[in-house]
C-alpha positions as CSV (number, residue, x, y, z in Angstrom):
1,M,3.9,12.6,14.9
2,E,1.7,15.5,15.9
3,T,0.2,16.8,12.6
4,V,-1.1,14.8,9.6
5,A,-2.2,16.3,6.3
6,I,-4.6,14.1,4.4
7,V,-4.6,15.2,0.8
8,G,-7.8,13.8,-0.7
9,V,-10.4,13.2,2.0
10,G,-12.6,10.7,0.1
11,L,-13.3,7.1,1.1
12,I,-9.6,6.2,1.7
13,G,-8.4,9.5,3.1
14,G,-11.5,9.9,5.3
15,S,-11.1,6.3,6.5
16,F,-7.5,6.9,7.3
17,G,-8.4,9.9,9.5
18,L,-11.1,8.0,11.3
19,A,-8.8,5.0,11.7
20,L,-6.1,7.1,13.2
21,R,-8.5,8.6,15.7
22,K,-9.8,5.2,16.7
23,A,-6.2,3.9,17.1
24,G,-5.5,6.7,19.6
25,F,-4.0,9.5,17.6
26,R,-4.5,12.8,19.4
27,G,-2.8,15.3,17.1
28,R,-4.2,17.5,14.3
29,L,-5.8,16.1,11.2
30,I,-5.7,18.6,8.4
31,G,-7.7,18.0,5.2
32,V,-6.9,19.2,1.7
33,S,-9.7,18.5,-0.8
34,S,-12.6,20.0,-2.6
35,A,-15.1,22.0,-0.7
36,S,-17.8,19.3,-0.8
37,A,-15.3,16.6,0.3
38,I,-14.1,18.8,3.2
39,R,-17.6,19.5,4.4
40,E,-18.4,15.8,4.4
41,A,-15.1,14.9,6.1
42,L,-15.6,17.5,8.8
43,E,-19.1,16.2,9.5
44,R,-17.8,12.7,9.9
45,G,-14.9,13.8,12.1
46,A,-12.3,12.4,9.7
47,I,-10.4,15.7,9.9
48,D,-10.3,18.6,12.3
49,E,-9.7,21.5,9.8
50,A,-9.0,22.3,6.2
51,L,-6.2,24.2,4.6
52,P,-4.8,24.8,1.2
53,L,-2.1,22.3,0.2
54,A,0.9,24.5,0.7
55,E,-0.2,25.5,4.2
56,A,-1.2,22.0,5.3
57,V,2.0,20.4,4.1
58,A,4.2,23.0,5.7
59,Q,2.8,22.0,9.1
60,A,2.6,18.3,8.7
61,D,4.8,15.5,10.0
62,L,3.0,13.1,7.8
63,V,1.5,13.9,4.4
64,Y,-0.9,11.2,3.3
65,L,-1.8,11.4,-0.5
66,A,-5.2,9.7,-1.0
67,Q,-6.1,11.2,-4.4
68,P,-6.6,9.4,-7.7
69,I,-3.3,8.2,-9.2
70,C,-2.7,11.0,-11.7
71,R,-3.5,13.6,-9.1
72,I,-1.0,12.0,-6.7
73,L,1.6,12.3,-9.5
74,E,0.7,16.0,-9.9
75,T,0.9,16.6,-6.2
76,L,4.2,14.8,-5.8
77,A,5.8,17.0,-8.5
78,A,4.8,20.2,-6.6
79,L,5.3,19.1,-3.0
80,D,8.9,19.3,-2.0
81,G,9.3,23.1,-1.6
82,W,6.6,23.2,1.0
83,L,7.6,20.2,3.1
84,R,8.9,20.4,6.7
85,P,12.4,18.9,6.7
86,G,12.3,15.3,8.0
87,S,8.6,14.8,7.3
88,L,7.2,11.6,5.7
89,V,5.2,11.6,2.5
90,T,3.2,8.4,1.7
91,D,0.4,7.6,-0.7
92,A,-2.5,5.2,-1.1
93,G,-2.3,4.8,-4.9
94,S,-3.4,1.5,-6.5
95,T,-0.3,1.3,-8.8
96,K,3.2,2.0,-7.5
97,S,5.9,2.0,-10.1
98,R,5.4,5.5,-11.5
99,I,4.4,7.0,-8.2
100,V,7.5,5.6,-6.4
101,E,9.8,6.6,-9.2
102,L,8.6,10.2,-9.1
103,G,8.5,10.2,-5.3
104,R,12.2,9.2,-5.1
105,R,13.2,12.0,-7.5
106,A,10.8,14.8,-6.3
107,I,10.9,14.5,-2.5
108,R,14.2,15.8,-1.1
109,R,13.4,17.7,2.1
110,G,11.5,14.7,3.5
111,Q,11.2,11.0,2.9
112,F,8.8,9.3,0.4
113,L,7.4,5.8,1.1
114,G,4.9,4.2,-1.3
115,G,1.9,2.4,0.1
116,H,-1.4,0.8,-0.9
117,P,-4.1,-0.3,1.5
118,M,-5.9,-3.3,0.0
119,A,-9.3,-1.9,1.2
120,G,-12.1,-0.1,-0.4
121,K,-15.7,0.0,-1.7
122,E,-17.5,0.5,-4.9
123,K,-18.9,3.7,-3.4
124,R,-16.8,6.8,-2.9
125,G,-16.5,9.8,-0.7
126,A,-15.9,10.6,2.9
127,G,-19.6,9.8,3.6
128,E,-18.6,6.1,3.0
129,A,-15.5,6.3,5.2
130,E,-15.1,3.8,8.0
131,A,-12.8,3.7,11.0
132,D,-12.4,-0.1,10.5
133,L,-11.8,0.0,6.8
134,F,-8.2,-1.1,7.1
135,A,-8.8,-3.6,10.0
136,G,-7.8,-7.1,9.0
137,R,-6.8,-5.9,5.5
138,T,-3.3,-6.0,3.9
139,Y,-1.5,-2.7,3.7
140,V,1.3,-3.0,1.1
141,L,4.5,-0.8,1.5
142,T,6.8,-0.4,-1.4
143,P,10.2,0.9,-0.3
144,T,13.1,0.8,-2.9
145,A,15.5,-0.3,-0.2
146,P,14.9,-2.0,3.2
147,E,16.5,0.8,5.2
148,E,13.6,3.1,4.1
149,L,11.4,1.3,6.6
150,E,14.0,1.9,9.4
151,T,13.8,5.6,9.7
152,A,12.0,7.1,12.8
153,A,9.3,8.5,10.7
154,A,8.6,5.3,8.8
155,R,8.6,3.2,12.0
156,E,6.1,5.5,13.6
157,F,3.9,5.4,10.5
158,L,4.0,1.6,10.4
159,G,3.1,1.6,14.1
160,W,-0.1,3.5,13.4
161,I,-1.0,1.3,10.4
162,R,-0.7,-1.8,12.6
163,A,-2.6,-0.1,15.4
164,M,-5.5,0.3,12.9
165,G,-5.5,-3.5,12.6
166,A,-3.9,-3.7,9.1
167,V,-1.4,-6.4,8.2
168,T,1.7,-4.9,6.5
169,V,3.3,-6.6,3.5
170,T,6.5,-5.3,1.8
171,L,7.0,-5.5,-2.0
172,T,9.0,-3.7,-4.5
173,P,7.0,-1.3,-6.7
174,Q,7.4,-3.7,-9.6
175,E,6.3,-6.7,-7.6
176,H,3.3,-4.8,-6.4
177,D,2.1,-3.9,-9.8
178,R,2.6,-7.4,-11.1
179,V,0.7,-8.9,-8.2
180,V,-2.2,-6.5,-8.0
181,A,-2.7,-6.8,-11.8
182,R,-3.8,-10.4,-11.0
183,T,-5.4,-9.9,-7.6
184,S,-7.3,-6.7,-8.1
185,H,-7.1,-5.3,-11.7
186,L,-8.0,-8.6,-13.4
187,P,-11.0,-9.3,-11.2
188,Q,-12.3,-5.7,-12.0
189,M,-11.9,-6.2,-15.7
190,L,-13.6,-9.6,-15.6
191,S,-16.6,-8.3,-13.6
192,T,-16.9,-5.3,-16.0
193,A,-16.7,-7.6,-19.1
194,L,-19.2,-10.0,-17.7
195,A,-21.7,-7.2,-16.9
196,V,-21.3,-5.7,-20.4
197,T,-21.8,-9.2,-22.0
198,L,-24.9,-9.9,-20.1
199,A,-26.4,-6.4,-20.5
200,S,-27.4,-7.1,-24.1
201,Q,-28.4,-10.7,-23.4
202,L,-30.6,-10.3,-20.3
203,E,-32.6,-7.2,-21.1
204,S,-35.9,-8.6,-19.7
205,A,-36.6,-8.0,-16.0
206,E,-38.0,-11.5,-16.0
207,Y,-34.6,-12.9,-17.0
208,L,-32.9,-10.8,-14.3
209,R,-35.1,-12.4,-11.7
210,V,-33.7,-15.8,-12.6
211,A,-30.2,-14.6,-11.6
212,G,-28.8,-16.2,-8.5
213,P,-26.6,-14.7,-5.7
214,G,-23.5,-16.0,-7.5
215,L,-24.0,-13.6,-10.4
216,V,-24.7,-10.7,-8.0
217,D,-21.5,-11.5,-6.1
218,T,-19.5,-11.8,-9.3
219,L,-20.8,-8.4,-10.6
220,R,-20.0,-6.6,-7.3
221,L,-17.0,-4.9,-8.9
222,A,-18.9,-3.9,-12.0
223,G,-20.3,-1.0,-9.9
224,S,-16.9,0.6,-9.6
225,S,-16.2,4.1,-11.0
226,Y,-14.3,4.5,-14.2
227,E,-12.9,7.8,-12.9
228,I,-10.8,5.7,-10.5
229,W,-10.0,2.9,-12.8
230,R,-8.9,5.1,-15.7
231,D,-5.8,6.1,-13.8
232,I,-5.1,2.5,-12.8
233,L,-5.4,1.3,-16.4
234,A,-3.2,4.1,-17.6
235,T,-0.4,3.4,-15.1
236,N,-0.2,-0.4,-15.2
237,P,-1.1,-1.4,-18.8
238,A,1.6,-4.0,-19.4
239,E,0.9,-6.1,-16.4
240,I,-2.9,-5.8,-16.8
241,D,-2.5,-6.9,-20.5
242,A,-0.4,-9.9,-19.4
243,A,-3.0,-10.9,-16.8
244,L,-5.8,-10.6,-19.3
245,K,-3.9,-12.6,-21.9
246,G,-3.4,-15.4,-19.4
247,F,-7.1,-15.4,-18.4
248,I,-8.3,-15.4,-22.1
249,A,-6.1,-18.4,-22.8
250,Q,-7.5,-20.3,-19.9
251,L,-11.1,-19.3,-20.9
252,E,-10.4,-20.5,-24.5
253,G,-9.1,-23.7,-23.1
254,L,-12.3,-24.3,-21.1
255,R,-14.4,-23.4,-24.1
256,A,-12.5,-26.0,-26.2
257,T,-12.7,-28.8,-23.6
258,L,-16.2,-28.5,-22.2
259,D,-17.5,-31.8,-20.7
260,S,-14.0,-33.3,-20.6
261,E,-11.4,-34.5,-18.1
262,Q,-9.5,-31.2,-18.6
263,T,-12.4,-29.2,-17.4
264,E,-12.8,-31.5,-14.4
265,N,-9.1,-30.9,-13.6
266,A,-9.6,-27.2,-14.0
267,F,-12.4,-27.3,-11.4
268,R,-10.1,-29.2,-9.0
269,T,-7.3,-26.6,-9.5
270,A,-9.9,-23.8,-9.0
271,N,-11.2,-25.4,-5.8
272,D,-7.7,-25.8,-4.4
273,F,-6.8,-22.2,-5.2
274,A,-10.0,-20.8,-3.7
275,A,-9.3,-22.8,-0.5
276,R,-5.7,-21.5,-0.4
277,L,-6.9,-17.9,-0.8
278,K,-9.5,-18.3,1.9
279,R,-6.9,-19.7,4.3
280,A,-4.4,-16.9,3.4
281,R,-7.0,-14.2,4.2
282,G,-7.8,-15.8,7.5
């Protein structure tokens, strides 16, 4: 792999470029993005140069799509005619079923492999990019068949991901969307709903000073951008709806059994799961 085209050099795309460099990549990093994003990415050293999409893709061994989900879908639909034969196209989209389905149909001259780094921040842009953003984090790959991970291009890409310090996990696109609806999308919706609920109940600055660090931690995700989440909600609605229904049922159960043995049991279950999650994340 000698040339990488990063399409969308914001937080994730910029961090991918910085992480590749830190891992030892010595080839060319070409950015495709808005003028302001390119300027920021060049200043940070996340890319070496900028080109229009068609020119960048035509020279790339790896095309890394780090745009919002609907933009990834638009790019995938237009990409194939510009690709170098044998190149690998991957993405960093937060939902996978629609992206992988389109990637399989649209990419013929190269190979498409869906991906999702479980890393990020509430703030966006290449100015927030970090070379260690993926280190110690899970990087999900979503092939539709096991042999998709055995091609030379895929093996090299996986090697770089692991060199960045990421831990790879393989799921089907459908498994991915079901799981992240619970591990990522549901927490975002809960944080947003809690912030909206409290916004009208804690209007006084004096009341806000009474809030402890637990509330601040719980509302961390409430600072996320709707521009990003709009595409996630639009492309994984059934699984997010199912996750919300399950949570609402649990919340109603707690509401109905306050100061009871059932609530005590719920706390025990919650404690056990929190400990399991902490162990699983190392």
